[in-house]
TORDREN-649156 format. One line per 8 residues: number of its first residue (from 1); for each residue z, y, x of N, C-alpha, C, O, CB. Coordinates in pm, 1 decimal, always signed. Atoms other than C-alpha are relative to their C-alpha. Glycine has a CB too. Layout:
N
NUM = Z Y X Z Y X Z Y X Z Y X Z Y X; ...
//
This chain:
54
1 = +98.2 +130.3 -47.3 +746.5 +203.9 -305.1 +39.8 -43.7 +108.9 +87.3 -157.0 +102.0 -148.0 +23.0 +23.2; -50.4 +24.4 -162.1 +834.8 +214.0 +131.2 +120.0 -48.4 -13.0 +153.1 -155.1 +38.9 +11.3 +129.6 +101.9; -186.6 +28.7 +65.6 +1219.6 +210.0 -18.1 +15.0 -131.3 +0.3 +96.4 -200.9 +61.0 +47.5 +48.6 -177.7; -72.5 +147.8 +42.2 +1194.5 -106.3 -156.2 -76.5 -79.6 +81.9 -19.1 -173.7 +136.7 -7.5 -56.6 -167.8; +30.4 +64.3 -172.1 +954.3 -230.5 +120.8 +110.1 -72.1 +107.9 +133.7 -188.4 +140.5 -44.9 +132.1 +93.5; -90.0 +47.7 -96.9 +1222.8 -182.9 +372.6 +123.1 -98.2 -62.4 +184.4 -200.0 -30.5 +57.4 +128.3 +71.5; -139.1 +112.0 +47.5 +1480.7 -306.3 +165.6 +41.3 -158.4 -4.5 +148.7 -214.7 +16.4 +15.9 +14.3 -125.8; +17.5 +117.2 -31.9 +1322.6 -649.6 +142.3 -30.5 -41.5 +73.3 -97.5 -143.6 +57.7 -35.8 -42.4 -38.1
9 = +79.2 +42.8 -102.0 +1248.0 -670.3 +487.2 -94.8 +22.9 +46.0 -124.5 -24.9 +155.4 -18.9 -71.8 -1.2; +131.2 -4.9 -30.0 +912.0 -531.3 +470.7 -49.8 +107.2 +104.6 -0.4 +219.3 +91.9 -63.3 +16.0 -120.1; +79.0 -152.4 -98.8 +722.0 -284.8 +742.3 -67.5 +95.9 -141.5 -106.2 +32.3 -239.6 -189.2 -69.2 +148.5; +13.5 -46.2 +149.1 +630.1 +40.8 +452.6 -119.5 +4.4 +96.9 -149.8 -9.3 +215.5 +86.7 +135.4 -105.3; +157.7 +17.8 -32.4 +281.2 +67.1 +404.5 -9.6 +165.8 +39.4 +26.6 +264.1 -25.2 -119.7 -65.3 -156.2; +112.5 -160.5 +66.3 +87.3 +380.6 +526.6 -78.9 -3.1 +48.2 -131.8 -44.8 +151.3 +22.7 +154.9 +12.2; +154.1 -33.2 +54.1 -163.2 +476.4 +412.5 -83.1 +153.2 +75.5 -30.5 +256.1 +33.3 +20.3 +30.1 -193.0; +112.6 -67.4 -84.6 -425.2 +711.1 +629.8 -39.3 +70.3 -111.7 -54.3 +42.3 -230.6 -121.2 -92.3 +77.9
17 = +78.2 -171.1 +78.3 -554.9 +1045.8 +504.5 -183.6 -44.4 -26.6 -254.6 +18.6 -105.0 +8.2 +192.8 +173.2; +151.8 -22.5 +70.6 -956.2 +865.3 +518.9 +28.6 -121.6 -92.1 -72.3 -159.3 -151.6 -163.7 -14.7 +113.5; -40.6 +88.4 +93.9 -766.1 +579.8 +304.6 -33.7 +96.4 -185.6 -129.0 +66.4 -257.6 +189.6 -39.9 +52.5; -15.2 -95.9 +19.7 -714.0 +845.9 +75.2 -36.5 +23.0 -182.2 +46.3 +23.0 -273.3 -70.9 +62.3 +109.9; +77.9 -22.0 +69.2 -948.9 +905.6 -184.6 +34.5 -164.2 -98.2 +66.9 -154.3 -216.5 -141.7 +42.8 +83.8; +9.8 +135.5 -10.7 -935.5 +478.2 -211.4 +156.9 -50.7 -69.1 +171.5 -145.6 -146.0 -32.8 -43.8 +170.1; -146.7 -25.3 +34.6 -530.5 +538.2 -267.4 +22.9 +33.3 -179.5 +89.7 -22.3 -266.7 +51.2 +145.2 +102.4; +23.9 -114.1 +126.7 -623.2 +803.3 -572.1 -54.7 -50.5 -66.1 -27.6 -27.2 -184.0 -65.3 +123.1 +7.2
25 = +45.0 +76.5 +155.8 -846.8 +564.1 -761.7 +109.4 -122.7 -22.1 +174.9 -132.8 -125.8 -186.3 -82.4 +4.4; -159.8 +156.3 +38.9 -569.0 +213.1 -735.1 +112.0 +69.1 -58.8 +172.4 +4.5 -144.4 +99.5 -96.7 +176.1; -81.7 -32.2 +63.8 -318.7 +470.3 -823.4 -13.5 +16.9 -216.3 +66.9 +8.8 -309.2 +19.4 +117.1 +91.4; +53.7 -58.9 +113.1 -561.4 +576.3 -1135.9 +29.8 -154.5 -131.7 +81.9 -152.8 -243.2 -193.6 +56.1 +45.0; -29.2 +109.7 +8.9 -582.0 +161.6 -1170.9 +68.1 +9.0 -40.8 +47.7 +26.7 -160.9 +6.4 -63.6 +62.1; -160.7 +17.2 -35.7 -213.3 +152.7 -1136.2 -1.8 +25.8 -149.4 +2.2 -66.0 -231.4 +101.9 +116.0 +125.0; -55.1 -62.0 +120.7 -165.9 +363.4 -1437.2 -92.2 -12.5 -154.9 -63.6 +35.3 -264.7 +16.3 +156.6 +44.5; +87.1 +39.1 +124.1 -475.2 +220.8 -1670.7 +35.7 -176.4 -46.7 -26.7 -261.2 -110.4 -185.7 +23.6 +52.3
33 = +17.1 +201.7 -33.2 -318.1 -153.7 -1611.2 -25.5 -44.4 +51.4 +35.3 -151.4 +55.4 -47.7 -90.3 -34.5; +85.9 +70.2 -89.0 -524.1 -255.4 -1386.1 +143.7 +35.4 +134.0 +162.8 +155.6 +152.1 -199.5 +82.6 +19.2; -10.5 +36.2 -96.0 -297.1 -334.1 -1088.4 -17.5 -31.4 +122.2 +50.5 +5.2 +218.0 +7.4 -20.9 -17.2; +42.3 +118.9 -83.9 -445.9 -551.0 -882.5 -116.8 +115.5 +90.1 -219.4 +62.6 +132.8 -79.8 -164.8 -110.3; +85.0 -55.0 -113.5 -633.9 -271.8 -660.6 +106.9 +63.6 +44.8 +68.9 +130.9 +140.6 -133.9 +89.6 -25.6; -120.8 -86.2 -37.3 -328.5 -111.6 -590.6 +80.8 -70.0 +56.3 +161.5 -16.1 +132.0 +68.5 +64.6 -99.1; -151.0 +122.0 -74.5 -95.1 -410.6 -475.1 -181.0 -55.4 +132.4 -164.9 -15.8 +247.9 +113.4 -234.5 -206.8; +74.6 -39.4 -65.4 -412.2 -460.7 -288.5 +11.0 +96.1 +158.7 +26.9 +59.3 +275.1 -48.5 +43.6 -93.0
41 = +42.4 -134.5 -73.1 -455.7 -134.8 -101.3 +186.3 +16.4 +100.7 +216.4 +88.5 +195.8 -53.0 +171.8 -162.9; -147.0 +7.8 -17.8 -61.0 -200.8 -40.3 -27.8 -92.7 +62.8 -123.6 -69.2 +136.4 +105.2 -11.0 -104.5; +27.5 +170.7 -85.2 -79.5 -559.1 +115.3 -100.0 +35.3 +123.7 -76.8 +0.3 +239.4 -102.1 -146.0 -123.5; +68.9 -0.8 -144.4 -358.2 -451.7 +344.5 +104.3 +142.9 +165.9 +92.5 +165.3 +286.4 -214.9 +77.6 -65.6; -71.4 -76.8 -100.3 -84.8 -178.3 +476.1 +74.7 -42.5 +94.4 +76.2 -24.4 +216.1 +67.2 +70.9 -45.3; -105.9 +86.4 -36.5 +166.9 -374.8 +524.3 -28.1 -58.5 +67.5 +29.5 -31.6 +172.9 +53.8 -65.0 -66.0; +46.1 +18.9 -113.4 -8.9 -575.2 +717.3 -62.0 +72.7 +73.4 -6.5 +35.7 +176.9 -48.8 -71.4 -1.6; +29.8 -72.1 -157.9 -157.1 -371.0 +975.3 +150.0 +108.2 -15.1 +125.5 +208.9 +51.3 -203.8 +117.8 +16.0
49 = -116.1 -38.7 -38.5 +211.7 -216.4 +952.5 +21.5 -150.9 +128.1 -7.0 -151.3 +247.9 +117.1 +21.8 -154.2; -38.1 +72.1 -123.4 +331.6 -553.7 +1117.3 -150.2 -50.1 +98.1 -189.9 -157.8 +53.7 +97.7 -143.5 -57.0; +105.8 +18.5 -38.8 +35.4 -599.4 +1307.5 +78.7 +135.0 +134.0 +129.6 +121.5 +245.3 -147.6 +17.0 -125.2; -56.8 -99.6 -147.6 +145.2 -256.0 +1508.0 +107.6 -4.5 +49.6 +149.7 +63.5 +143.2 +6.7 +135.1 -7.0; -149.7 +22.8 -12.7 +479.7 -401.7 +1483.5 +8.3 -49.3 +119.2 +75.6 +2.2 +208.5 +68.3 -89.6 -99.2; +16.8 +118.4 -108.6 +383.3 -704.7 +1727.0 -55.1 +82.9 +36.9 -115.2 +74.4 +144.0 -57.8 -143.4 -4.4
//
């Protein structure tokens, strides 16, 4: 996933340990056909990476 993000000019999505449970829930939802929670989580992590870079 991070390779694809960086290939398109985005920073990597860094998922913190404290977000691990939310990430796993989002992945389970995505496996069951609902990718919105995973997309929201990755979007937030990419935004945080961008803020760190600035």
